[in-house]
C-alpha positions in Angstrom: 74.4 152.1 226.9 75.0 152.6 223.3 76.9 149.9 221.5 79.5 151.9 219.3 80.6 148.8 217.6 77.4 148.6 215.7 77.8 149.9 212.1 76.3 153.2 211.5 74.6 152.2 208.2 73.1 148.8 209.3 69.3 149.0 208.5 67.4 150.9 205.9 64.7 153.2 207.2 61.3 152.2 205.3 59.7 155.4 206.6 62.1 157.8 204.8 61.0 158.8 201.3 63.7 157.6 199.0 63.2 160.4 196.4 64.0 163.9 197.7 63.9 167.4 196.4 67.2 169.3 196.2 66.0 171.5 199.1 65.6 168.3 201.4 68.9 166.7 200.5 72.5 167.1 201.7 73.9 166.6 198.1 72.2 167.1 194.7 73.7 165.2 191.9 73.2 166.9 188.5 72.9 164.7 185.4 73.0 166.0 181.8 71.4 163.5 179.5 72.4 163.4 175.8 70.2 162.0 173.1 70.6 158.3 172.7 72.1 158.0 176.1 72.3 154.6 177.8 69.5 153.8 180.0 71.4 151.2 181.9 74.0 153.8 182.7 71.4 156.2 184.1 69.8 153.4 186.3 73.1 152.4 187.7 73.9 156.1 188.6 70.4 156.7 190.1 69.6 153.6 192.1 72.5 153.8 194.5 71.4 157.3 195.4 67.8 156.3 196.0 68.7 153.3 198.1 71.2 155.5 200.1 68.4 157.8 201.2 66.9 154.7 203.2 70.0 154.6 205.5 69.8 157.6 207.7 69.2 161.2 207.1 68.3 162.9 203.9 71.4 162.3 201.7 70.9 162.7 197.9 68.6 164.4 195.4 69.1 164.4 191.7 68.2 166.7 188.7 67.9 165.6 185.1 69.0 168.2 182.6 68.9 168.3 178.8 70.0 170.7 176.1 66.6 172.4 175.8 64.7 171.3 178.9 62.6 168.8 176.8 62.4 165.1 177.3 65.4 163.1 176.2 65.1 159.6 174.3 67.5 156.9 175.3 69.3 154.6 172.9 66.6 152.0 173.8 63.7 154.2 172.7 62.4 155.0 176.1 61.9 158.7 176.7 62.7 160.5 180.1 61.2 163.6 181.5 63.7 166.4 182.4 63.8 168.9 185.1 65.4 171.7 183.3 67.5 172.8 180.5 71.2 172.8 181.1 72.2 176.4 182.1 68.8 177.3 183.3 69.6 176.5 186.9 73.0 177.3 188.5 75.5 174.3 188.8 78.6 174.7 190.8 79.2 171.5 192.7 79.0 168.5 190.3 77.8 167.6 186.8 77.5 164.1 185.3 77.5 163.8 181.6 75.5 160.8 180.5 76.1 160.2 176.8 76.5 157.2 174.5 75.9 157.6 170.7 76.7 160.7 168.8 77.6 162.5 172.0 78.7 165.9 170.6 76.2 166.1 167.8 73.7 168.4 169.8 76.1 170.3 172.2 76.0 174.1 171.8 78.1 176.8 173.1 75.8 177.4 176.0 76.5 173.9 177.4 80.3 174.3 177.0 80.0 177.3 179.2 78.3 175.3 181.9 81.1 172.9 182.0 83.7 175.5 182.3 81.6 177.1 185.1 81.6 173.9 187.1 85.3 173.5 186.6 86.1 177.1 187.5 84.2 176.6 190.9 86.2 173.4 191.6 83.1 171.2 191.1 83.3 167.6 190.0 82.9 166.9 186.4 82.0 163.3 185.6 81.7 161.7 182.1 80.1 158.3 181.3 80.9 156.4 178.0 81.4 159.0 175.2 80.9 161.9 177.7 84.7 162.0 177.9 84.8 163.4 174.3 82.8 166.4 175.5 85.0 167.2 178.4 88.2 166.6 176.3 86.9 168.9 173.6 86.3 171.6 176.2 89.9 171.2 177.4 88.7 170.0 180.8 90.6 166.7 181.0 94.1 168.1 180.4 96.4 166.5 183.0 93.8 164.0 184.1 93.7 160.3 183.5 90.7 159.2 181.5 88.5 156.0 181.5 85.9 155.3 178.9 84.2 152.5 177.0 86.8 150.3 175.2 84.8 150.6 172.0 85.5 154.4 172.0 89.1 154.3 172.9 90.5 154.2 169.5 88.7 157.3 168.3 89.6 158.9 171.5 93.3 158.2 171.3 93.3 159.3 167.6 91.7 162.7 168.4 93.2 163.5 171.7 96.7 161.9 171.6 98.2 163.9 174.5 95.5 162.8 177.1 96.3 159.7 179.2 93.9 156.9 178.7 93.3 154.4 181.5 92.3 150.6 181.0 90.3 150.9 184.3 86.5 150.5 184.4 86.3 154.0 185.9 88.8 156.5 187.0 88.4 158.9 190.0 91.3 161.6 189.3 90.8 164.6 191.6 87.8 166.6 190.4 87.3 164.3 187.3 85.3 161.1 187.3 85.2 159.1 184.0 84.0 155.6 183.2 83.0 153.2 180.6 79.3 153.4 181.5 76.9 150.5 181.5 77.0 148.2 184.6 80.5 149.7 185.6 78.4 153.0 186.5 77.1 151.3 189.5 80.7 151.0 191.1 81.5 154.5 189.7 78.6 155.8 191.7 79.5 153.9 194.7 82.9 155.6 194.6 81.2 159.0 194.5 78.9 158.1 197.5 82.0 156.7 199.3 83.7 160.1 198.8 80.6 162.1 200.1 79.6 159.8 203.1 82.3 157.1 203.7 82.8 153.4 203.3 80.3 152.1 205.8 77.5 153.5 203.8 78.7 151.9 200.7 79.2 148.5 202.3 75.5 148.7 203.4 74.4 149.8 199.9 76.2 146.9 198.5 74.4 144.4 200.7 71.1 146.0 200.0 71.7 146.0 196.2 73.1 142.4 196.3 76.2 143.7 194.5 79.9 142.9 194.9 82.1 145.9 194.2 84.8 145.2 191.7 88.3 146.8 191.8 88.3 149.7 189.3 91.8 148.7 188.3 90.3 145.6 186.6 90.6 146.3 182.9 87.7 146.6 180.6 87.2 143.6 178.4 88.5 145.2 175.2 85.9 143.8 172.9 86.8 140.1 173.2 84.0 138.1 172.1 82.2 135.6 174.5 83.8 132.2 174.3 86.9 133.5 172.5 89.2 132.2 175.2 88.2 128.7 173.8 89.5 129.6 170.3 92.9 128.1 169.4 95.9 129.8 170.7 97.3 130.6 167.3 94.0 132.3 166.2 94.1 134.5 169.5 97.7 135.3 169.0 97.4 136.2 165.3 94.3 138.5 166.3 96.4 140.2 169.0 99.2 140.8 166.4 96.8 142.2 163.9 95.0 144.5 166.5 98.6 145.8 167.4 99.4 146.6 163.9 96.4 148.3 162.4 98.2 151.4 161.3 101.0 149.6 159.5 99.5 146.3 158.4 101.8 143.2 158.4 101.9 140.6 155.7 100.0 137.5 156.4 103.1 135.2 156.0 104.8 137.4 158.6 102.0 136.9 161.1 102.1 133.1 160.4 105.8 132.9 161.3 105.1 134.8 164.6 102.4 132.4 165.7 104.3 129.3 164.3 101.6 128.1 161.8 101.6 127.7 158.1 99.5 130.1 156.1 97.3 127.2 155.0 96.7 125.9 158.5 96.1 129.5 160.0 93.6 130.3 157.1 91.8 126.9 158.0 91.5 127.8 161.6 90.2 131.3 160.8 87.6 130.0 158.4 86.4 127.5 161.1 86.3 130.0 164.1 85.9 133.3 162.4 84.1 132.5 159.1 86.8 134.3 157.1 90.4 133.9 156.1 93.3 135.5 158.2 93.6 138.2 155.6 89.8 138.9 155.6 89.8 139.0 159.4 92.7 141.5 159.3 90.8 143.7 156.9 87.7 143.4 159.0 89.4 144.6 162.2 90.9 147.4 160.2 87.6 148.7 159.0 85.8 148.1 162.2 88.5 150.3 164.0 88.0 153.0 161.2 84.2 153.0 161.8 84.7 153.5 165.5 87.1 156.5 164.9 84.7 158.0 162.4 81.6 157.6 164.6 83.1 158.7 167.8 85.4 161.5 166.8 85.8 164.5 164.4 88.6 162.8 162.6 88.5 163.3 158.9 87.9 160.3 156.5 91.5 160.5 155.2 92.9 160.5 158.8 90.8 157.6 159.6 92.0 155.8 156.6 95.6 156.5 157.5 95.0 155.4 161.1 94.2 151.8 159.8 96.8 151.6 157.2 95.1 152.7 154.0 97.2 155.0 152.1 94.7 155.5 149.2 91.4 157.1 150.4 89.6 155.8 147.3 90.4 152.3 148.1 89.5 152.7 151.7 86.1 154.1 150.7 85.3 151.3 148.3 86.1 148.4 150.9 84.4 150.4 153.7 81.2 150.7 151.6 81.4 147.0 150.8 81.6 146.1 154.5 79.1 148.6 156.0 76.7 149.4 153.1 77.5 153.3 153.4 80.4 155.6 152.8 82.9 156.5 155.5 81.7 160.1 154.9 78.2 159.1 155.8 79.4 157.5 159.1 81.2 160.6 160.0 78.5 162.9 159.3 76.0 160.9 161.3 78.3 160.9 164.2 78.4 164.7 164.2 74.7 164.9 163.7 74.8 166.3 160.3 72.9 163.6 158.4 
């Protein structure tokens, strides 16, 4: 007599080939790799699919696409072989955009057409890290909530102010799946597998991968440095005020009053824990934000300068060059693949 209380996905099947062809699998996951993509993100997307195939019938296959069908080199210098050029094989059910640095630099009109084709057929469009910029540019995130890497959030908000940005590690919103990439991609793919085959399989996968799933509503650590929680409270509060007022910078004495410290004492603490004065730290935060905006979006140099409180572009360019060793225009051109 069968024990129906036994979980359906209890033991892996060692005899089942973990890598299947699209003809053998129930679901084929299509991944479009952009140059300089994150290898960690790709591994976190593929490994749950491979392991899932050990728990029962033939579940998942995957295909890797590039712009031209040639190999793609990740940001760590490792080159990955590709199955086909995007657009060469029909895709209707799902497409995952795996991007990181300079995401839009190599995208052509034929690739935009594929995205719209998937959307028109009601397929799932997923975007990891800066892949959200590509979907947003195509107008395919209108009305959807978007999650992406915290470092890219300022540029995304600057360029797409009408879209709703989530603080979650990933966001599954109807036929759109977006996430910050990296290790969070493992949970994102678990959510995809759960939608396809249920929670029991995902529970078995988690045990097999020795992984504890995190609630996607847990906010991304917005750039906080390791150990920063041990910095003095006044330094942390001052930085929070600075980050909330990048477009319209406050005077340092005003910040001192808000945190209840004299300017001399606050400068002493910043010098000790940050290696620069409070004023210098404020300038660094503004310039770092400008660099993120220029590198990740099509925002002009003047717009980026205004976004971080510089009314004079010439002054902005001078201090930007002093900090990064290049002009803001050079940063912007490299982000668009024009350098």
